[in-house]
C-alpha positions as CSV (number, residue, x, y, z in Angstrom):
1,M,0.0,0.1,-0.3
2,I,1.0,3.6,-0.8
3,P,2.1,5.2,2.6
4,S,-0.2,8.3,3.0
5,L,1.4,11.7,3.0
6,P,0.4,14.6,4.9
7,G,-2.3,16.8,2.4
8,Y,-3.3,13.8,0.7
9,D,-5.6,10.7,1.1
10,L,-5.8,7.1,-0.3
11,D,-9.2,7.0,-3.2
12,P,-10.4,3.2,-3.7
13,R,-12.1,4.5,-7.4
14,F,-8.6,3.9,-8.6
15,A,-8.5,-0.2,-7.9
16,C,-10.8,-0.3,-10.8
17,A,-7.5,-0.3,-13.3
18,W,-7.0,-3.8,-12.8
19,P,-9.6,-6.5,-11.1
20,R,-6.4,-8.5,-10.0
21,R,-4.8,-5.1,-8.2
22,R,-7.2,-3.8,-5.3
23,R,-5.0,-0.9,-5.2
24,T,-5.2,2.8,-4.1
25,V,-3.7,5.9,-5.4
26,Q,-3.3,9.4,-3.2
27,V,-5.3,12.2,-4.1
28,R,-4.8,15.8,-3.0
29,M,-6.8,17.2,0.1
30,M,-7.8,20.7,-0.4
31,A,-8.2,23.8,1.8
32,P,-10.1,26.8,1.1
33,D,-7.6,28.9,0.3
34,D,-6.7,26.3,-2.6
35,L,-10.0,27.5,-4.0
36,S,-9.6,30.7,-3.7
37,N,-6.1,30.6,-5.5
38,W,-7.4,28.4,-8.3
39,T,-11.0,30.4,-9.1
40,L,-10.4,32.3,-12.5
41,H,-14.3,34.0,-12.5
42,D,-17.3,33.4,-10.0
43,D,-20.5,34.9,-11.3
44,A,-24.0,33.9,-10.8
45,Q,-24.0,31.0,-13.2
46,V,-20.8,29.6,-13.0
47,I,-17.4,29.2,-11.2
48,V,-14.6,28.4,-12.9
49,I,-11.0,26.8,-11.8
50,N,-7.8,26.4,-12.9
51,K,-7.5,22.9,-11.9
52,P,-4.1,21.5,-10.8
53,G,-2.6,18.3,-12.3
54,D,-3.1,16.3,-9.1
55,V,-6.8,17.1,-8.3
56,V,-9.5,15.0,-8.8
57,C,-13.0,16.1,-10.2
58,H,-15.6,14.1,-9.1
59,P,-16.2,12.9,-5.9
60,S,-14.2,10.8,-3.4
61,K,-14.8,8.4,-0.8
62,A,-11.7,10.2,1.0
63,G,-14.2,13.6,1.9
64,P,-15.4,16.7,0.0
65,W,-12.1,18.2,-0.1
66,S,-10.5,15.4,-1.8
67,S,-12.1,16.4,-4.9
68,L,-12.6,19.5,-7.3
69,A,-16.3,19.0,-7.1
70,G,-16.6,18.6,-3.7
71,A,-14.5,21.3,-2.5
72,V,-16.2,23.9,-4.6
73,R,-19.5,22.9,-3.1
74,E,-18.1,23.4,0.3
75,H,-16.3,26.5,-0.4
76,S,-19.1,28.1,-2.2
77,G,-21.9,26.7,0.3
78,L,-24.0,25.6,-3.0
79,A,-26.5,22.7,-2.5
80,A,-24.7,21.1,-5.6
81,A,-21.9,22.0,-8.2
82,H,-22.4,21.1,-11.7
83,L,-19.3,19.5,-13.4
84,A,-20.2,21.2,-16.9
85,F,-17.0,18.4,-18.2
86,R,-14.5,16.8,-16.5
87,L,-10.6,16.6,-16.7
88,D,-8.7,13.2,-16.0
89,R,-7.0,13.8,-12.6
90,E,-3.1,14.3,-14.2
91,T,-4.5,16.9,-16.7
92,S,-4.4,20.3,-15.4
93,G,-6.4,23.6,-16.7
94,V,-9.7,25.5,-16.8
95,V,-12.7,23.5,-15.3
96,V,-16.2,24.8,-15.4
97,F,-19.0,24.7,-12.7
98,A,-22.7,25.4,-13.1
99,K,-24.1,27.0,-10.0
100,T,-27.9,25.6,-10.9
101,S,-29.2,22.9,-12.4
102,V,-30.8,25.3,-15.6
103,V,-27.4,26.4,-16.4
104,A,-25.5,23.2,-15.8
105,A,-28.5,21.5,-18.3
106,R,-28.2,24.6,-20.9
107,L,-23.9,24.0,-20.7
108,Q,-24.4,20.3,-21.5
109,K,-26.8,20.8,-24.2
110,A,-24.0,23.1,-25.8
111,L,-21.6,20.4,-25.2
112,R,-23.5,17.7,-26.7
113,L,-24.0,19.8,-30.0
114,R,-20.6,20.6,-30.2
115,Q,-20.8,24.0,-29.4
116,V,-18.2,24.5,-26.6
117,G,-14.3,25.2,-27.9
118,K,-11.8,23.3,-25.8
119,S,-8.1,24.0,-26.3
120,Y,-5.3,22.2,-24.6
121,L,-1.5,22.8,-24.6
122,A,0.3,19.3,-24.7
123,I,4.1,18.3,-24.4
124,M,4.9,15.3,-27.0
125,T,7.4,12.8,-27.5
126,G,9.2,13.6,-31.0
127,E,10.0,16.9,-33.0
128,F,7.0,17.7,-35.9
129,S,6.2,20.9,-37.0
130,Q,3.4,20.4,-39.4
131,P,-0.3,20.3,-38.2
132,V,-2.1,17.0,-38.2
133,T,-5.5,16.1,-37.9
134,V,-6.7,12.4,-36.7
135,D,-9.8,11.6,-37.2
136,Q,-10.2,7.9,-36.1
137,P,-12.7,6.3,-34.2
138,L,-12.0,5.2,-30.0
139,G,-13.3,2.4,-27.9
140,D,-12.1,0.3,-25.2
141,D,-8.6,-1.1,-25.1
142,E,-9.4,-4.8,-24.9
143,N,-6.3,-5.9,-25.0
144,C,-4.7,-4.1,-22.1
145,P,-4.7,-4.8,-18.7
146,V,-5.6,-1.3,-17.5
147,L,-9.6,-1.5,-18.2
148,A,-10.3,2.4,-18.5
149,K,-7.8,2.6,-21.8
150,S,-9.4,3.4,-25.1
151,A,-7.6,2.9,-28.5
152,V,-8.5,3.4,-32.0
153,R,-10.5,0.6,-33.4
154,P,-13.1,0.4,-36.3
155,D,-16.4,0.0,-34.5
156,G,-15.4,2.8,-31.7
157,K,-17.3,6.3,-31.3
158,T,-16.3,9.0,-34.0
159,A,-13.0,11.1,-32.3
160,V,-11.4,14.4,-34.1
161,T,-8.1,15.8,-32.9
162,H,-6.6,18.5,-34.6
163,F,-2.6,18.6,-33.1
164,T,-0.8,21.9,-34.3
165,P,2.9,22.0,-33.0
166,I,4.0,25.6,-31.8
167,T,7.6,25.2,-30.8
168,H,10.0,22.3,-30.5
169,G,13.5,20.9,-29.0
170,G,15.4,18.6,-27.3
171,G,13.0,15.7,-29.0
172,F,9.9,16.9,-27.8
173,T,6.9,19.6,-29.1
174,L,5.1,21.8,-27.6
175,V,1.5,21.2,-28.9
176,R,-1.7,23.1,-29.2
177,V,-4.4,20.7,-29.2
178,V,-8.2,21.2,-30.7
179,T,-10.7,18.8,-30.1
180,E,-14.1,18.5,-32.0
181,T,-15.3,16.1,-30.0
182,G,-15.5,14.2,-26.3
183,R,-14.3,11.0,-26.3
184,K,-13.1,9.2,-23.1
185,H,-8.9,10.2,-23.2
186,Q,-9.4,11.5,-26.7
187,I,-6.0,13.5,-26.8
188,R,-4.1,10.8,-25.3
189,A,-5.4,7.7,-27.4
190,H,-4.8,9.9,-30.9
191,A,-1.1,11.1,-29.5
192,Q,-0.5,7.3,-29.2
193,W,-2.1,6.6,-32.2
194,L,0.4,9.2,-34.0
195,G,3.4,7.3,-32.1
196,K,4.0,10.3,-30.4
197,C,2.8,10.2,-26.9
198,I,2.4,13.0,-24.2
199,V,5.1,13.2,-21.8
200,G,4.6,11.7,-18.8
201,D,1.5,9.7,-19.4
202,K,1.4,6.5,-17.6
203,I,-1.3,4.8,-19.5
204,Y,-0.5,5.7,-23.5
205,G,3.2,6.8,-22.9
206,P,5.9,4.1,-23.5
207,D,4.1,1.1,-21.4
208,A,0.8,1.0,-19.7
209,G,2.5,-1.2,-17.2
210,C,3.7,2.1,-16.0
211,F,0.2,3.0,-14.5
212,L,-0.2,-0.5,-12.7
213,D,3.9,-0.3,-11.1
214,F,2.5,3.5,-10.0
215,I,-0.4,2.0,-8.6
216,D,1.8,-0.4,-6.7
217,H,4.5,1.3,-5.7
218,G,4.1,4.9,-6.4
219,W,6.4,7.5,-7.9
220,T,9.9,5.6,-8.1
221,P,13.1,6.3,-9.9
222,A,12.4,3.8,-12.4
223,L,8.8,5.5,-13.8
224,A,10.8,9.1,-13.6
225,E,13.5,7.5,-16.0
226,K,10.8,6.3,-18.3
227,L,8.2,9.2,-18.1
228,I,10.4,12.1,-17.3
229,M,7.3,14.0,-15.8
230,S,5.6,12.9,-12.7
231,R,2.3,13.4,-14.2
232,Q,0.6,13.7,-18.2
233,A,2.1,17.0,-19.7
234,L,-1.9,17.7,-21.0
235,H,-3.7,21.5,-20.0
236,C,-6.7,22.8,-20.9
237,S,-5.9,26.2,-21.6
238,E,-8.9,27.8,-23.0
239,I,-13.0,26.8,-22.8
240,D,-15.4,29.0,-24.7
241,M,-18.6,28.6,-23.9
242,T,-20.2,32.1,-25.4
243,K,-22.3,30.3,-27.7
244,A,-24.1,28.5,-24.6
245,G,-24.6,32.1,-22.9
246,L,-21.6,32.9,-21.0
247,E,-20.2,36.1,-21.6
248,R,-16.3,35.2,-22.2
249,V,-13.7,32.7,-22.9
250,F,-11.8,31.2,-20.1
251,T,-8.3,30.8,-20.4
252,A,-5.6,29.3,-17.8
253,P,-1.4,29.9,-18.5
254,I,0.9,27.1,-19.1
255,P,1.6,25.5,-15.8
256,S,5.1,25.8,-13.7
257,D,5.5,22.2,-14.2
258,M,5.6,22.3,-18.0
259,R,7.2,25.4,-18.2
260,A,9.8,24.0,-16.1
261,F,9.9,21.0,-18.4
262,C,10.3,23.2,-21.5
263,Q,12.7,25.3,-20.1
264,T,15.1,22.2,-19.2
265,H,14.6,20.5,-22.9
266,N,15.0,24.2,-24.9
267,I,11.7,24.4,-25.8
268,I,11.1,27.8,-26.1
269,I,7.2,29.0,-25.1
270,P,6.2,31.8,-27.0
271,D,4.7,35.5,-25.2
272,G,1.1,34.7,-24.3
273,L,1.3,31.3,-23.0
């Protein structure tokens, strides 16, 4: 079992990674000051948070302050905090919560109608300079021991992802990613299909066994050597819900860990990111 650390608790939801591996991973325990520091916007309709890359979105058995949804509800005093869409635990960036069920329904409808613009920043392995669009259906990867993993398969659901390189160096590329659809792990699965995985990805990176090793043993020197970053270098940098009635586009700058990686590997980050 992974030892407990101050400010973290164990989340049994991750035990579903493999039926024979009944393990848990640490989830970050938040405080009211964290929510205040991460809040990008707060009005009568929505609360917008810049989520760090070690925070779970959905409610956890470890208590309300172990998930972003629970912490937003506790901090705001709302009866419910309606998550417009989720980010994976290790993906940082813009997350939108609706304050009422009416606003939540409107945002969810806009998502279904593909009226929401979502843009991400990612650091990917390999250097490339030409944009590429992946239009490949996604479904469950039945050949992988990690049950949550998706893969390109002909009987999958339509998924379209646009990868536009921004700058590169040291064998890596900083990429802007725009999705037309919202399938599970879409960006990560499509990046793997391209043969250029996202740095730090424990499931879609060099070996899906990295995720199982992480569940069993936590972050180790062996994983650090394989993955380089302790979490996947994927950041939701912009959400445009103006077609759903919100007045502005919400943005979050590239986080410090991705910025540090770029500086270490001679990847020049353009102004404004």
